[in-house]
C-alpha positions as CSV (number, residue, x, y, z in Angstrom):
1,M,3.1,-10.7,19.1
2,A,0.7,-11.3,16.2
3,D,-0.1,-14.5,14.4
4,V,0.6,-14.6,10.6
5,V,-0.3,-17.6,8.6
6,L,1.6,-18.5,5.4
7,F,0.1,-20.6,2.6
8,R,2.7,-21.4,0.0
9,S,-0.2,-22.0,-2.4
10,P,-3.7,-20.7,-2.0
11,D,-5.1,-23.4,-4.3
12,S,-6.5,-25.7,-1.5
13,R,-9.6,-26.2,0.5
14,D,-7.6,-25.6,3.7
15,F,-6.9,-22.1,2.4
16,D,-10.6,-21.3,1.9
17,A,-11.4,-22.8,5.3
18,A,-8.8,-20.7,7.0
19,L,-10.2,-17.6,5.2
20,K,-13.8,-18.4,6.1
21,E,-12.9,-19.0,9.8
22,S,-10.8,-15.7,9.9
23,F,-13.6,-13.7,8.3
24,S,-16.2,-15.0,10.8
25,K,-14.0,-13.9,13.7
26,A,-12.9,-10.6,12.2
27,F,-16.2,-9.1,11.0
28,P,-19.6,-8.7,12.7
29,P,-22.4,-11.1,11.5
30,G,-24.3,-9.7,8.6
31,G,-21.8,-6.8,8.3
32,R,-21.2,-4.7,5.3
33,V,-17.5,-5.3,4.5
34,A,-15.4,-3.1,2.3
35,V,-12.9,-5.2,0.3
36,K,-10.0,-2.6,0.0
37,L,-7.7,-3.4,-2.9
38,H,-5.8,-1.9,-5.8
39,M,-7.4,-3.0,-9.0
40,G,-4.4,-2.2,-11.1
41,E,-3.3,-0.1,-14.0
42,G,-1.7,-2.8,-16.2
43,S,-1.7,-6.5,-15.8
44,H,-0.2,-6.6,-12.3
45,H,-2.6,-6.2,-9.3
46,F,-4.1,-8.3,-6.6
47,D,-5.3,-11.6,-8.1
48,E,-8.9,-11.2,-9.3
49,V,-9.7,-14.9,-8.8
50,L,-8.5,-14.7,-5.2
51,A,-10.5,-11.6,-4.7
52,A,-13.6,-13.2,-6.0
53,R,-13.1,-16.2,-3.7
54,C,-12.9,-13.8,-0.7
55,V,-16.1,-12.2,-1.8
56,F,-17.8,-15.6,-2.2
57,L,-16.7,-16.6,1.4
58,L,-17.9,-13.3,2.9
59,K,-21.3,-13.8,1.2
60,E,-21.5,-17.4,2.4
61,L,-21.2,-16.0,6.0
62,G,-24.1,-13.7,5.3
63,M,-22.1,-10.5,4.9
64,E,-22.4,-7.8,2.3
65,P,-19.1,-7.2,0.6
66,F,-18.2,-4.6,-1.9
67,L,-14.9,-3.9,-3.6
68,F,-13.4,-0.4,-3.0
69,D,-10.6,1.9,-4.1
70,S,-10.1,5.6,-4.5
71,P,-9.0,7.6,-7.5
72,V,-5.4,8.5,-8.0
73,M,-4.0,12.0,-7.6
74,Y,-2.3,12.2,-11.0
75,S,-3.8,12.4,-14.5
76,G,-4.5,9.1,-16.2
77,N,-6.9,6.2,-16.5
78,R,-7.8,6.1,-12.8
79,D,-8.1,9.7,-11.8
80,T,-11.9,9.6,-11.9
81,A,-14.4,7.1,-10.7
82,T,-15.6,6.5,-14.3
83,G,-12.1,6.0,-15.6
84,Y,-11.1,3.7,-12.8
85,L,-14.2,1.5,-13.0
86,K,-13.5,1.1,-16.7
87,R,-9.9,0.0,-16.1
88,A,-11.0,-2.2,-13.2
89,A,-13.5,-4.0,-15.4
90,E,-10.8,-4.5,-18.0
91,N,-8.6,-6.1,-15.3
92,G,-11.4,-8.5,-14.2
93,F,-13.0,-6.5,-11.4
94,S,-16.7,-5.9,-12.2
95,E,-19.9,-6.6,-10.4
96,K,-20.5,-9.5,-12.8
97,T,-17.2,-11.2,-12.2
98,M,-16.9,-10.4,-8.5
99,G,-20.4,-11.1,-7.5
100,C,-20.6,-7.8,-5.5
101,P,-20.7,-4.1,-6.2
102,V,-17.4,-2.4,-7.2
103,L,-17.1,1.2,-5.9
104,V,-14.6,3.9,-6.6
105,S,-15.1,7.2,-4.8
106,N,-13.2,10.3,-3.6
107,K,-15.8,11.3,-1.0
108,S,-14.2,11.5,2.4
109,E,-14.5,12.4,6.1
110,K,-11.8,14.5,7.7
111,V,-9.6,13.1,10.5
112,E,-7.0,15.2,12.3
113,G,-3.6,13.9,11.4
114,N,-0.1,14.7,12.8
115,H,0.7,17.1,10.0
116,F,-2.6,18.0,8.3
117,P,-6.2,16.9,8.2
118,I,-6.6,13.6,6.3
119,G,-9.7,12.7,4.2
120,V,-10.5,9.1,5.0
121,C,-12.7,7.6,2.2
122,R,-16.3,7.7,3.4
123,D,-17.1,4.2,2.1
124,L,-14.5,2.8,4.4
125,V,-15.7,4.9,7.3
126,E,-19.3,3.7,6.8
127,A,-18.5,0.0,6.4
128,D,-18.8,-2.4,9.3
129,G,-15.3,-3.8,8.5
130,I,-12.5,-3.7,6.0
131,L,-10.9,-6.7,4.3
132,V,-7.5,-5.4,3.1
133,L,-6.3,-7.4,0.0
134,S,-2.8,-6.3,-1.0
135,H,-0.4,-7.4,-3.7
136,F,3.1,-7.1,-2.1
137,K,5.7,-5.5,-4.4
138,G,8.5,-3.0,-4.6
139,H,7.8,0.8,-4.4
140,P,10.1,3.8,-5.2
141,C,8.8,5.8,-2.2
142,C,8.8,3.3,0.6
143,G,10.9,0.4,-0.7
144,A,8.2,-2.2,-0.5
145,A,4.4,-1.9,-0.3
146,G,1.7,-4.0,1.2
147,A,-1.2,-3.5,3.6
148,L,0.0,-0.3,5.2
149,K,0.5,1.4,1.8
150,N,-2.8,0.0,0.6
151,L,-4.5,1.8,3.6
152,G,-2.3,4.9,4.0
153,M,-2.4,6.0,0.4
154,G,-5.3,4.0,-1.1
155,G,-7.7,4.7,1.8
156,V,-7.6,8.5,1.6
157,D,-8.9,11.1,-0.8
158,R,-6.9,12.8,-3.7
159,D,-6.2,15.9,-1.7
160,S,-4.6,13.9,1.1
161,K,-2.6,11.8,-1.4
162,A,-1.3,15.1,-2.9
163,A,-0.5,16.5,0.5
164,M,1.6,13.5,1.5
165,H,3.7,13.7,-1.6
166,A,4.0,17.5,-1.4
167,G,5.0,17.3,2.2
168,A,7.9,14.9,1.4
169,K,9.3,17.1,-1.4
170,P,12.9,18.1,-0.6
171,V,14.3,21.5,0.1
172,L,17.9,22.5,0.2
173,T,18.8,23.5,3.8
174,G,22.5,22.7,4.1
175,E,25.8,23.0,2.3
176,C,25.6,21.2,-1.0
177,D,28.9,20.3,-2.8
178,A,27.2,19.3,-6.1
179,C,28.2,15.7,-5.8
180,G,25.2,14.6,-7.9
181,L,24.2,11.5,-5.9
182,C,20.7,13.0,-5.4
183,A,20.2,13.5,-9.1
184,E,21.5,10.0,-9.9
185,G,19.0,8.4,-7.5
186,C,16.0,10.5,-8.3
187,P,13.3,8.3,-9.9
188,G,11.5,11.2,-11.4
189,S,14.6,12.9,-12.9
190,S,13.6,16.0,-11.0
191,I,17.1,17.1,-9.9
192,T,19.8,18.8,-11.9
193,I,23.2,19.8,-10.8
194,S,24.6,23.3,-11.2
195,E,26.7,24.9,-8.5
196,T,24.3,23.1,-6.2
197,A,21.5,20.7,-6.5
198,V,18.4,22.2,-8.2
199,I,15.1,20.6,-7.2
200,H,12.4,20.9,-9.9
201,Q,9.3,20.9,-7.7
202,N,6.7,20.5,-10.4
203,S,8.0,17.2,-11.6
204,C,9.2,15.9,-8.1
205,W,7.4,12.8,-6.9
206,G,7.8,13.6,-3.2
207,C,9.5,10.3,-2.4
208,D,12.3,12.1,-0.4
209,R,14.8,9.4,-1.6
210,C,17.3,12.2,-2.3
211,V,17.2,13.2,1.4
212,D,18.4,9.7,2.3
213,V,21.2,9.5,-0.2
214,C,22.7,13.0,0.4
215,P,26.1,12.4,2.1
216,N,26.1,16.0,3.4
217,N,22.6,16.0,4.9
218,A,21.9,19.1,2.8
219,L,18.3,18.2,2.0
220,E,15.3,17.9,4.2
221,P,11.6,17.1,3.4
222,N,9.4,20.1,3.1
223,L,7.1,18.8,5.9
224,A,8.1,15.3,7.0
225,D,9.5,12.1,5.7
226,F,7.3,10.3,3.2
227,N,7.0,7.2,5.4
228,R,5.7,9.3,8.3
229,L,3.1,11.0,6.2
230,L,2.1,7.6,4.7
231,I,1.5,6.2,8.2
232,D,-0.4,9.3,9.1
233,G,-2.8,8.2,6.4
234,A,-2.9,4.6,7.6
235,A,-3.5,5.7,11.2
236,A,-6.4,7.9,10.1
237,V,-8.1,5.1,8.2
238,L,-7.6,2.6,11.0
239,S,-9.0,5.1,13.6
240,K,-12.3,4.7,11.7
241,A,-12.1,0.9,11.2
242,P,-12.7,-1.2,14.3
243,H,-12.9,-4.5,12.4
244,T,-10.1,-5.4,9.9
245,F,-8.4,-8.4,8.4
246,Y,-5.4,-8.6,6.0
247,V,-4.4,-10.8,3.1
248,N,-1.0,-10.1,1.5
249,D,-0.3,-11.9,-1.8
250,V,3.5,-12.1,-1.8
251,R,3.8,-13.5,-5.3
252,K,4.7,-11.8,-8.6
253,I,6.9,-9.4,-6.6
254,T,7.6,-6.7,-9.2
255,R,10.1,-3.9,-9.0
256,L,7.5,-1.2,-9.2
257,C,3.9,-0.8,-7.9
258,D,0.7,-1.7,-9.6
259,C,0.0,2.0,-10.5
260,C,2.5,1.5,-13.3
261,S,1.4,0.1,-16.7
262,D,4.7,-1.7,-16.7
263,P,5.9,-2.5,-13.1
264,G,9.1,-3.9,-14.3
265,N,10.8,-7.3,-13.7
266,R,10.1,-9.6,-10.8
267,I,12.7,-9.1,-8.2
268,A,12.1,-12.0,-5.8
269,P,10.8,-15.6,-6.0
270,D,7.2,-16.2,-5.0
271,V,6.6,-16.6,-1.3
272,G,2.9,-17.4,-1.0
273,V,-0.2,-15.8,0.5
274,L,-0.2,-14.5,4.1
275,L,-3.2,-14.0,6.4
276,G,-3.2,-11.9,9.5
277,T,-5.1,-9.7,11.9
278,N,-2.6,-6.9,12.0
279,P,-1.1,-4.7,9.2
280,V,2.3,-4.1,10.8
281,A,2.9,-7.8,11.5
282,I,1.8,-9.0,8.0
283,D,3.9,-6.3,6.2
284,Q,6.9,-7.1,8.5
285,A,6.5,-10.8,7.7
286,S,6.0,-10.2,4.0
287,T,9.2,-8.1,3.8
288,D,11.2,-10.7,5.8
289,L,10.1,-13.6,3.6
290,A,10.6,-11.8,0.3
291,I,14.1,-10.8,1.3
292,Q,14.9,-14.3,2.5
293,A,13.5,-15.8,-0.7
294,A,15.7,-13.4,-2.8
295,G,18.8,-13.9,-0.6
296,K,19.3,-10.1,-0.4
297,D,17.4,-6.9,0.3
298,V,16.1,-6.4,-3.2
299,F,13.9,-3.5,-2.2
300,F,16.8,-1.4,-0.9
301,E,18.9,-2.5,-3.9
302,E,16.3,-1.3,-6.4
303,H,15.1,1.8,-4.6
304,A,17.7,2.9,-2.1
305,R,14.8,3.0,0.5
306,N,14.7,1.0,3.7
307,P,11.6,-1.2,3.2
308,Y,11.1,-1.5,6.9
309,A,11.0,2.2,7.7
310,H,7.3,2.8,7.3
311,V,6.5,-0.5,9.0
312,R,8.6,0.5,12.0
313,E,6.9,3.9,12.0
314,A,3.5,2.2,12.1
315,A,4.6,0.1,15.1
316,E,5.8,3.2,16.9
317,R,2.4,4.8,16.2
318,G,0.8,1.9,18.0
319,L,-0.7,0.3,14.8
320,G,0.6,-3.1,15.6
321,S,3.5,-5.4,16.5
322,L,6.8,-5.9,14.6
323,T,7.1,-9.4,16.2
324,Y,5.0,-12.2,14.8
325,L,4.5,-15.9,15.0
326,L,4.6,-17.4,11.5
327,E,2.5,-20.5,11.0
328,S,2.3,-22.7,7.9
329,G,-1.2,-23.2,6.5
């Protein structure tokens, strides 16, 4: 069982004291700490003021923090280091505002995964510890996204990101009766119905949501379920990270992820900010609390994806415990 601490509001000295004590226990003295976070496409992302407070506390402890994220696999503002750094600065993440370097890089070190070699970002490998700051929200591929998604997709290089999505793309392997449920549920509008379902691979996101909704089990992922491939990535990153700590901001819970310029409406009331030493426990707690606050499983309702599937996969892979002791901060 892992301890998870919930602060309903982080605007207190008790919160800073808890963070500072946690950082001192989690990271080696004087260590170089990678602050892994998603710096946003539009206005939704991990709170920049809270990120700066974390940096300040790490520096007070004599550590050397730097903010880090990797470029995205698709074309856009953040597909290069230069473009991402520009967008990050527009969202409040710059060396001047953060008080530490802000790095974006695709350089990686290969780690053997369950399905293919995974390129773990070299800046994470070479750091003495990783502070994982995650904005918890909905996600069309895994239902809900927090620390595990932050590491599994955000901590690997572009080729590995692309391989995960490609590996989860559906193929027709069974008897299709052209019912159309797969097309109705496809977030990328990548399925049309003729005599059978037709998968348009070029526009397919590789979320394998259609596999789940098919009543005839006629579809299978090309390689493996997206959740398994995502946790392959998280496991690879964690295999290179002996010292980690996690902060999940379970507020402003939007329908879609921070990669979207418009992540949609908020789908659950604010819960607060969670602190923990384990990514499985903190994501399990975040999901539980968000669903409790909403009074229903808003993640499944919005995305037809079980938000616990990737968390349970991580637990089965030995990345942490699903059981946790929730304490109030």
